[in-house]
C-alpha positions in Angstrom: 107.8 253.7 94.3 111.6 253.3 93.1 112.7 252.5 96.7 109.0 249.5 96.6 110.8 248.5 93.4 114.8 248.3 95.2 113.6 246.5 97.8 113.9 243.2 98.6 111.7 239.9 97.9 111.2 239.6 101.7 110.2 243.5 102.0 107.8 243.5 99.3 105.9 240.1 100.5 105.8 242.3 103.9 104.8 245.6 102.5 102.1 243.6 100.2 100.9 241.5 103.8 100.3 244.8 105.4 97.9 246.1 101.8 96.3 243.1 102.2 95.0 243.5 106.1 94.2 247.5 105.1 92.7 246.7 101.8 89.1 244.8 103.2 88.5 247.3 105.9 89.2 250.7 103.8 87.6 249.8 100.3 85.0 247.0 101.3 81.8 248.5 101.5 79.8 247.9 104.6 77.3 244.9 104.5 73.7 246.9 105.6 72.3 245.6 109.1 69.5 243.3 108.8 66.1 243.6 110.2 64.5 241.7 112.4 61.0 241.1 112.3 58.6 239.2 114.7 55.2 237.8 113.7 52.9 236.3 116.9 50.7 233.8 114.7 47.9 231.1 115.6 50.0 228.4 113.3 48.4 225.9 115.4 45.6 225.5 117.5 41.8 226.7 116.9 42.6 229.2 114.9 45.3 227.7 112.3 43.3 228.2 109.4 44.4 231.9 110.0 48.0 231.5 111.7 48.7 228.8 109.2 48.4 230.5 106.1 49.7 234.3 107.7 52.9 232.6 108.5 53.3 230.8 105.2 53.0 233.8 103.2 55.5 235.9 105.0 58.4 233.5 105.3 57.4 232.8 101.4 57.8 236.9 100.7 60.7 237.3 102.8 62.7 234.2 101.1 62.0 235.7 97.8 62.7 239.8 99.0 66.1 238.5 100.8 67.0 236.3 97.1 66.4 240.1 95.2 69.0 241.6 97.4 66.5 242.4 100.7 65.0 246.3 101.0 67.6 248.8 100.3 69.7 246.3 101.0 68.5 245.2 104.2 68.2 241.6 104.6 64.9 240.2 106.5 64.9 238.3 109.0 61.8 236.5 110.5 61.1 235.4 113.9 57.7 233.8 113.5 56.5 232.9 117.1 53.3 230.4 117.4 51.2 231.7 119.7 48.4 228.7 119.2 45.6 231.6 119.7 46.8 232.4 123.4 46.5 235.5 124.6 48.9 235.1 127.2 51.4 233.5 125.5 51.0 236.0 122.7 51.7 238.5 125.8 54.9 236.6 126.5 56.1 236.2 122.6 55.2 240.2 122.4 57.6 241.2 125.1 60.3 238.6 124.2 60.3 240.2 121.0 60.8 243.5 121.6 63.2 243.5 125.0 65.2 240.7 124.0 65.2 239.6 120.1 64.9 244.0 119.8 62.7 243.3 116.5 62.3 246.7 114.2 58.1 245.6 113.9 55.7 242.5 114.7 53.2 241.3 112.3 50.5 239.5 113.8 48.3 238.4 116.2 45.9 236.6 114.5 43.3 236.9 116.8 41.2 240.1 117.8 41.3 239.1 121.3 45.5 238.3 121.2 46.2 242.0 119.6 44.1 244.0 122.2 46.0 242.4 125.4 49.9 243.3 123.6 48.3 246.6 121.9 49.9 248.7 124.9 53.2 246.3 125.3 53.9 247.6 121.6 52.8 251.1 122.1 55.3 251.1 125.7 57.8 249.7 123.8 57.3 252.1 120.7 57.4 249.1 118.1 55.4 249.3 115.1 52.3 246.3 115.4 50.9 245.5 111.7 47.8 243.3 113.4 46.4 240.5 110.9 43.0 240.3 113.7 39.5 242.7 112.3 38.1 243.7 115.4 37.8 247.3 115.2 38.7 248.3 118.5 42.3 247.4 117.5 42.7 251.0 116.0 39.9 252.4 117.7 40.9 254.0 119.1 43.9 254.7 117.6 47.6 253.9 119.3 50.5 255.7 117.7 52.0 252.3 116.8 49.5 249.9 116.1 48.0 249.4 112.5 45.7 246.2 111.5 45.2 244.8 107.8 41.9 243.0 107.9 38.5 245.1 107.0 36.6 246.9 109.5 34.3 244.7 111.2 31.6 247.6 111.3 32.0 247.3 107.5 31.2 243.7 107.2 27.9 244.4 109.5 26.5 246.5 106.5 27.6 244.5 104.0 25.6 241.6 105.7 23.1 243.8 106.7 22.7 245.6 103.3 22.0 242.2 101.6 19.5 241.1 104.8 17.6 244.1 103.4 17.5 243.1 100.3 16.0 240.2 100.7 13.4 241.0 103.1 15.0 239.9 106.4 14.1 241.9 109.6 14.3 239.8 112.4 17.9 238.2 113.1 19.4 236.1 115.4 23.1 236.7 116.4 25.6 234.1 117.4 28.9 234.6 118.4 32.4 232.7 119.4 33.5 233.6 123.0 36.5 235.7 121.4 37.7 239.0 121.3 36.6 238.9 117.5 33.7 237.3 118.5 32.4 239.6 121.4 33.6 242.7 118.8 31.5 241.6 115.7 28.4 240.6 118.1 28.8 244.6 119.8 28.9 245.8 116.2 25.7 243.5 114.7 23.8 244.6 118.0 24.6 248.7 117.0 24.0 248.6 113.9 20.9 246.9 113.4 19.1 249.7 114.1 20.1 251.6 110.9 19.0 248.6 108.2 15.7 248.2 110.4 16.7 244.9 112.1 15.6 243.4 115.1 18.0 240.9 117.0 15.4 239.0 118.2 18.1 236.6 120.1 22.0 237.3 120.9 23.9 234.1 122.1 27.6 233.0 122.9 29.1 230.1 122.4 32.6 228.4 123.2 35.0 228.8 120.6 36.0 225.4 121.4 32.4 223.6 120.9 32.2 220.6 118.9 28.1 220.5 118.8 25.9 223.8 118.4 23.0 221.4 118.3 21.4 222.9 121.8 21.9 226.3 120.6 20.6 225.7 117.6 17.1 224.1 119.0 17.2 227.2 121.4 16.8 229.5 118.3 14.3 227.4 116.6 11.9 227.4 119.3 12.0 231.6 118.4 9.2 231.6 115.3 10.7 234.9 114.4 13.7 234.4 113.4 14.3 235.0 109.6 18.1 234.5 109.7 21.3 233.8 111.4 24.5 235.5 111.6 27.7 233.6 112.7 30.6 235.6 114.3 33.7 233.5 115.1 37.2 232.4 113.1 36.8 228.8 114.3 35.9 225.3 113.1 32.6 225.9 115.0 31.5 227.6 111.9 30.9 224.6 109.4 29.6 223.0 113.0 26.9 225.5 113.3 25.9 224.8 109.6 25.6 221.4 110.3 24.1 221.3 113.1 20.9 223.8 111.2 20.4 221.7 108.8 20.5 218.4 110.6 17.8 220.0 112.8 15.8 220.7 109.5 16.2 224.8 109.8 16.7 225.7 106.6 16.9 229.9 107.3 19.8 231.7 105.4 22.8 231.6 107.9 25.3 234.3 106.8 28.4 234.5 108.7 31.3 237.3 109.2 34.6 237.8 106.8 36.2 235.5 109.3 34.9 232.7 106.8 37.4 233.3 103.8 39.3 230.0 104.2 37.8 227.0 102.1 38.4 224.8 105.2 35.9 226.2 106.7 33.2 225.1 103.7 34.5 222.0 103.8 34.1 221.3 108.1 30.5 221.9 107.1 30.6 219.8 104.0 27.0 220.1 102.3 25.4 221.9 104.9 27.8 225.0 104.0 26.0 225.5 100.4 24.2 228.9 100.6 26.3 230.5 103.3 26.5 234.0 102.6 29.6 236.1 103.8 31.6 239.0 103.3 35.5 239.0 102.4 38.1 240.6 100.0 38.6 240.2 96.3 41.7 237.2 96.7 38.6 234.3 96.5 38.3 235.0 92.6 40.5 237.6 91.4 40.5 236.5 88.0 36.2 238.3 88.0 38.3 241.4 88.4 37.8 243.9 85.5 41.6 244.2 83.8 43.2 247.6 85.4 42.0 247.2 88.6 44.9 248.0 91.4 44.6 244.6 92.9 44.2 242.4 90.0 47.5 241.6 89.2 49.1 241.0 92.5 46.1 239.1 93.9 46.4 236.5 91.1 50.2 236.2 91.5 50.1 236.3 95.3 47.3 233.5 94.3 49.2 231.7 92.2 52.9 231.9 94.3 50.9 230.5 97.7 49.1 227.7 95.7 52.5 226.3 93.9 54.5 226.5 96.9 52.5 225.0 99.4 49.7 223.0 97.3 46.2 224.4 99.0 44.3 227.2 98.5 44.8 231.0 99.2 43.0 232.2 102.0 42.1 236.0 102.6 43.8 235.8 106.3 47.0 234.8 104.3 46.0 237.8 102.3 46.3 240.1 105.2 49.7 239.1 106.4 50.9 239.8 102.9 49.7 243.0 103.5 51.1 243.3 106.5 54.4 242.3 105.3 54.4 244.5 102.2 53.5 247.5 103.6 56.1 247.5 106.2 58.7 247.0 103.2 57.4 249.8 101.6 57.5 251.9 104.2 61.3 251.4 104.8 62.0 251.2 101.0 60.7 255.0 101.4 62.6 256.4 104.4 64.8 253.8 105.6 65.4 251.4 108.2 64.4 254.0 111.0 61.6 253.1 113.0 59.8 256.5 114.2 60.1 257.3 110.0 59.0 254.1 109.0 55.9 254.5 111.6 55.2 257.8 109.8 55.9 256.3 106.3 52.8 253.8 107.2 50.7 256.2 108.7 50.5 258.7 105.8 50.6 255.7 103.0 47.8 256.4 100.3 46.5 254.2 97.6 48.9 250.7 98.6 46.9 248.4 96.8 46.6 245.1 98.6 44.9 241.7 99.1 42.2 243.5 100.9 41.8 246.5 99.3 43.4 250.0 98.5 44.6 251.0 101.7 44.6 254.9 102.4 45.9 255.5 106.3 45.9 258.2 107.8 46.6 259.9 111.9 42.9 259.0 112.5 43.0 256.0 111.0 45.3 253.0 111.1 43.2 250.8 108.8 43.3 252.3 106.1 40.1 250.5 104.3 36.7 251.6 103.3 33.6 249.6 102.6 34.1 249.3 99.1 37.5 246.8 100.3 34.4 244.4 100.9 32.6 241.9 98.6 29.7 239.7 98.8 30.4 236.0 98.6 28.4 232.9 98.6 29.2 228.8 98.5 27.5 227.6 95.7 28.5 223.8 95.2 31.2 223.8 97.4 33.2 226.8 96.4 33.0 230.4 97.2 31.2 232.1 94.4 30.1 235.8 94.2 26.9 236.5 95.8 24.1 238.1 93.6 21.4 239.8 94.6 
């Protein structure tokens, strides 16, 4: 120190310059690595009522999280790909996200058909996939890296059939869109019907791009045994079917799948949508939940935040993406940014309250939701209301 003080001005300045170079690398805390999260969502196209809210939801959540310092100090970088519900695009995007972008995990796709196309790609790439699609075949059989957040389609079928049984309905017609979701739902409807004493008298499949289903309606109407119709799809045809049925003067009850949980489908159907019955989670009316319910606060907060930011009603589909993002972040916060440890943490996550229900994953259950995750709803005065027996 004495020598330093006796040194000339030029020497002191040189030494200070050296210290300035050393201190940033030797004393500054290293910034944590950014976590890249991919998303394959149908932001546009026929399934945009699903993918649009999903993309907006995870962007909102990522922005909020990063503003708070990220997850365990890691910022989250979203890479959102718009598949337009095209399975071929989903395949291309999945490969790009895994091989080129080196993402930590993928949220989505929005539809079951897309998810089934990239399921093996995620497995081979050892990349966590948190699907926002509902078909049970996504997680049955279980694949190590593949999970899904929407409730089971088999449980949706059971909720619908229980409501039919209460109404004394025993003979029905089944309609389904020609998508992965439609095919899976049609299979579950046919398989489970005998358990409830229900006879599927007719079953028809229509093109997902249909803008008029009057011919199908006329065909079904010719069968006088039919007491009700169940439609299983995720496209605007849900509302079109209701219109065609009422225009033909056919007033049998119309049940929809849990793919009906966006008020825009009601708007498509207009007055004809009145009385449609369907199963869905509790996001549609969280204020009706009892105080202390594990879902109530998060549902109210998510609904308020989404609707304030985007000026449109929150939907169950955005909720599926909410759950996927939150589950991923919870696992990272528990075990750190290690892919294998995060996969294990998700698989063993218990009692996690999300928009779709309370998740309890296990090595044999990569969905984690039971039938009580569903409530039954009805369209009343152009809005969703709890269904009363």
